[in-house]
C-alpha positions, 0 to 999 in steps of 0.5 A: 637434463634437456638441451637443444635438438641434435640438429643445432650442433650439426654445423655446416661447412664454412670453409672459403672456396679455394682453387683446389677441392677440399679433401674431406668433410669437416662439417655436416653433412659428410655425405657431400664428400664421398669419393665413391658412388658405392660408399654411402654413409647410411646403408649397406656397403658391398666390400671385398676381402682379397688375400694376395701373396707373392712369389717371393713372399708366399702366404702361410696358412689360410688367409682367414686365420688372420683375416676373420678377426680383422673382419669381425672387428670391423663389423663390431666397430661399425655396429657401435660407432654408427649405431648400426646405420652402416653395415658391410656385406663381405665377399671373402676368399680363404685361399691366397691369390698370387700376384703376377710379380714379386712384392718388390714391384709393389712398393708405394710412395705414400703422398705427399712429398714422395713418401714417408721420411725413411722410405728407401725404395722408390716405386717400381711401377705406377699406381695404375699398373700396380692396382690393375695387376692386383685386381686382374689377379683377383677378378676371376674369384669376385663379383665386383658389381656395386663394390665400394671398397676392396681390403687386401691382406698380404702375408705378414712377412711382407717387407718390400712394400714399405708402407700401406698402399691406398688408391681412391676414386679409380675405375677398374676393369673387372669381369663385371665391366668397369667398376669404381671402388677404393683399394687398400693394401697393408704394408711392412710398417703394419706387419713389422710393428704388429699393428692392427689391420682392421683399424687401418682399413676403417681409417682409410675407408672413412676417408673415402666415405668423405671424412677429413679426419686427422683431427682433433689435433694435439694428441692423435691416439684418442680416435681412429681418424687421428691415428689408426694404430693409436691407443684408442680406436674410437670415432670422435663424436664430431665425425659421428655427428657429421656422418649422420650416425648419432641418435638424439640421446647420444649427445647433449647439445646446447647453444651457448646462449641457452646454457644454464648450469647443467650436469651431464654424465658422459659415456666413455668413448671407448666403452659400449654403453647407452647414454651421452657420448659427448656434450657439444656446445655451439658458439656460433654458426661454425664453431663448437666445443666438444666434450668427451670422456675416455677410459681404458675399455673395449675400444681403448685397450692400449691405455695403461690401467687407470687411464681416464678423464675428460677432454675438450676440443674446439671444432671450427668448420671454417678451417681446412686441414693443413698437414704439410708440416706434420712430419716435421712437427711444425704448427698445423691448422686443423679444423679441430684442436684439443684444449688444455686444462685450465692453468696450463700454458697457452699456445698461439693461434687459439689461446688455451688450444694445442698446436704444433704436434702431440703433447702429453695426453695428461695435459689434455685430461680433466681427471680430478673433480673440480678441475675445468676447461674454460673457453669463450666464456664457457666453463666445463667442470669435472664434478665427479669421476668413477665408472663414468665422468660427470661434468657441469656446463656453465657460463663464466660470469661475464665482466659486469656492465654498469647500467645506470638508467633505462637510457643505457639499457640498450647499449648494455644488452648490445655489449652482453645479452646477460648484462641485466641478469648479471647486474641485478644478481650482483646488486642483490648479492651485495644486499643479501651479504651485507644485511641481517634478517629482520623477520619476526618470530616464525611459527611452523604448523604442519598438518597431521598427515603431511611432511615438509617438502623443504625441511628448512623453510626458514632459510628461504624466508631469512634470505628474502628478509635480508634482500629487503632489509630496511623495509617494514616486515612482519613481527610474526609469521605463520607457516601452514603446511598441508597436503590433500588429506589436511585441507580442512585442518589447514583452513581451520588454522588459517581462519583462526589467524585471519582475525578481523579480515573477511576471507571466505572459507576456501583459501586452503582448498584454492591451493589444493583443489585435487590430489594431483593438483595440490601444488599451490601456495599463498600469503596474507598479512592479517589485521594484526599485521601478522604474516600467514603463508599457506603452502601445500606439500606432496610426494612430488614436491619433495623433488621439485626445485621450487618446493624443496629449495626455499624459493617458494618460501622466499616468494611468499614471504616477499609478498608479505613485505609488499603487503605490509608496506601498504598496511594502514593506508588507503592503498593496496597492491592492486594499485600497481601492475599485477606483473610487478606483484608476482614478477617481483616476488618471482625475481626475489626468490631467485635473487635471494635464495641463489645470491651466492652463485650466479650459475644457480641464479641463471638456472632458476631464471631459466626455470622461471622464464623458459617459456619466453626464450626462443619463442617467436610469439614474444616479440618487441611488439608483444611486450609493448602491448603487454606492458602498455595498459594503464596501471589504474587499480584494475588488473583486467588488461592482464587477464586476457594473457596466459596466467604465467606471463605475470610471473615470467615477464614480471620477473624480467622487468623486475630484474631490469629495475633491480639491475639499474637501482638494486633490489630495494627499488621493488619494495620502494615502489610499493611503499611510495604508492602507499604514500598516496602516489600512483604507479606512473608518478612513482615510476617517473620519479624513480627512473627519470622517465615517464612510463609511456616512454619507458615501455618501448625501451623495456619491450626492446630490451625484453625482446633482445633477452629472449630472442 
């Protein structure tokens, strides 16, 4: 499982500047938004635990009887969710500190709109008066030098302070002089409802560190910045990413244009476990899909037994949170919103996205294998579930774009960079599905010390035969499989079959020169018209996709079809470009073996051509130089390039040919050259354009595909 670097998913802020400063970070880096000089996302923050009581509500017992567990939870949470990149250095006091006034004087109206609906008593003092009195009461017991946050503990019987009391960005006079820090005191709502204090502390202090929070929207109980008292106390992976707290192995990151069918096993957000905590897919420079798994576990104990599943949300770093209608349940715009599972009713704003408040969490979860999310042409499918969820990320097959000529190639790729791949696969699929294999008898010979990498070699051969049904194929095919210990045996089998054809004595060894490089395969058509495939086997070949899937057999059998078109003529495959010989067979193996699944075809295409993708070397000019040499019976022009270019560039050019004319065009060109015409003539007759005029068009198309 390989993806893009973590930095690919660290999307930057694209919100349009407004007359009001943004309240927090929705994009990387969140450090730009800290409201306090002593609150830095990476490092150690000095914090103070201050127990305050009142004349009308005196504290009972020792403050740390309650406070120590809250502190311990904060420390444990930070250790896991920040990867120990943020730590708190605590000052604590285990004696109550008396406030100068009774608790009725410290009721705070939570903004906006003068407080929460139902808050009955207005503030008796200003924010500054209340804060100053509490700090003055405590300053004799604490050194506030460099402190970034103060966490108050109040007696659990407190009721006059109706809501939590939060002040940020204030400068306070202490015994150490003027100090700036954030200030957090719980209220009656937390105590009366027996809610955790530690998670509220974290929620509020992360706002001060710079996080916007209150997203993804649609269901707030899945992370601590959505609801500090929710059923899960996780940190969304997006907030962890923009805070700089994730390590590369914590996320599978991939850009949409680089998606190939990939399976990812996710770590549930609530569980402390090594592995990917999310999969992230960037759609453009300001949007990403984030896929997370959930379970009832250490940081999600509020869920029912058996709770679990996969969620997906869209992040859009061009959107500023709008919470003005939140209390009324009005539609709100958030920088991140959950997707509904496929088949559920779509909402306005974004199709398939949840807006307007909480929905039942079950509407957001993939819980059954085979169910999926689909958005922007990307499909995320739940493959399996159990202790962990395994997902597959793939592209939806785009709408087919008809490509009728080389002249229409540029427009097709402008409409969709996958247009060629889809058109070639679609035409190949139709050919395989409507055809019957015409390969003759197949004899399989296996070395005495060898075992097959692919236990069903006939499958790949039959599929390649169906792909090129209608063309002459061998009446007899011999498959010779051997490992390093059986080289001499394989050479003897080969020599016995190569009647009437001078071949030398090293064909088997060329494929298997050392035990660690015993990896190759090759094919011939002998004087009798029989096909011969020499193929190595090895311990590592049994887990290699090419050796174990049937693509190797399809590739080599395609070569025998190329060769037999020219049998009995004065021409051979040297009369066509070398990249068409190998690239045509490479395309054939993918199109034949993976005809039933576009995703699987794309995965094979990526394996075959991956060295070209996002590589600045392979520009339009490079492709023009590579394809431009004369196609006279000499392969010398291509000997100066890395050998694999005849395979991967040839694959992509063969794919273009097939997208326009169907896969038959590859073999037809061999057949036509065998009839006495050169490649340039055959090409012009086939595509209605000279090779010289076609090369710039092909080069431009290839550059678009690999960019």
